[in-house]
C-alpha positions as CSV (number, residue, x, y, z in Angstrom):
1,M,91.3,120.5,-9.3
2,P,89.0,117.6,-10.4
3,M,90.2,115.2,-13.0
4,S,88.0,114.5,-16.0
5,G,87.4,111.0,-17.2
6,P,88.2,109.6,-20.6
7,T,87.3,111.8,-23.6
8,N,85.8,110.1,-26.6
9,G,86.9,110.9,-30.1
10,V,88.4,109.7,-33.4
11,V,91.9,109.9,-34.8
12,C,92.6,112.0,-37.9
13,K,93.2,109.8,-41.0
14,R,95.8,112.2,-42.4
15,C,97.9,113.5,-39.4
16,K,97.0,110.8,-36.8
17,Q,96.2,113.4,-34.1
18,P,93.2,112.9,-31.8
19,I,89.9,114.8,-32.5
20,K,87.9,115.1,-29.4
21,L,84.1,114.8,-29.5
22,D,82.1,116.5,-26.8
23,H,78.9,114.5,-27.4
24,T,78.7,111.1,-29.0
25,D,75.2,110.1,-28.1
26,R,73.5,111.9,-31.0
27,L,75.9,111.2,-33.9
28,A,74.7,109.5,-37.0
29,E,76.3,106.2,-38.1
30,E,78.5,108.2,-40.5
31,F,79.6,111.8,-39.8
32,S,82.0,114.4,-41.3
33,L,84.6,116.2,-39.2
34,A,87.4,118.6,-39.9
35,C,90.7,118.0,-38.0
36,P,91.5,121.0,-35.9
37,H,95.2,120.3,-36.3
38,C,95.7,119.8,-40.1
39,G,92.3,121.0,-41.4
40,H,91.6,117.7,-43.4
41,R,87.9,116.9,-43.5
42,T,86.7,113.3,-44.0
43,F,83.9,110.9,-43.0
44,Y,84.1,108.8,-39.9
45,R,81.9,105.9,-38.7
46,D,80.5,105.7,-35.2
47,K,82.5,102.4,-34.8
48,E,85.7,104.5,-35.0
49,I,84.9,106.5,-31.8
50,K,87.1,105.4,-28.9
51,P,88.4,106.7,-25.6
52,L,91.3,109.1,-26.1
53,G,92.4,109.3,-22.4
54,G,91.7,111.7,-19.6
55,E,93.2,115.1,-19.1
56,K,95.2,115.7,-15.9
């Protein structure tokens, strides 16, 4: 089974869980996301996107 590389995303500002982003090349400088873990929606900046680690 092939291993995927790092997944990019942001960290929820409320529950601190990672939010994975499938595509980051077309995001605006500021964008809104709802956390799939706690449901909190807030704005994030493109500078907050970072590698979250690969899945094994």
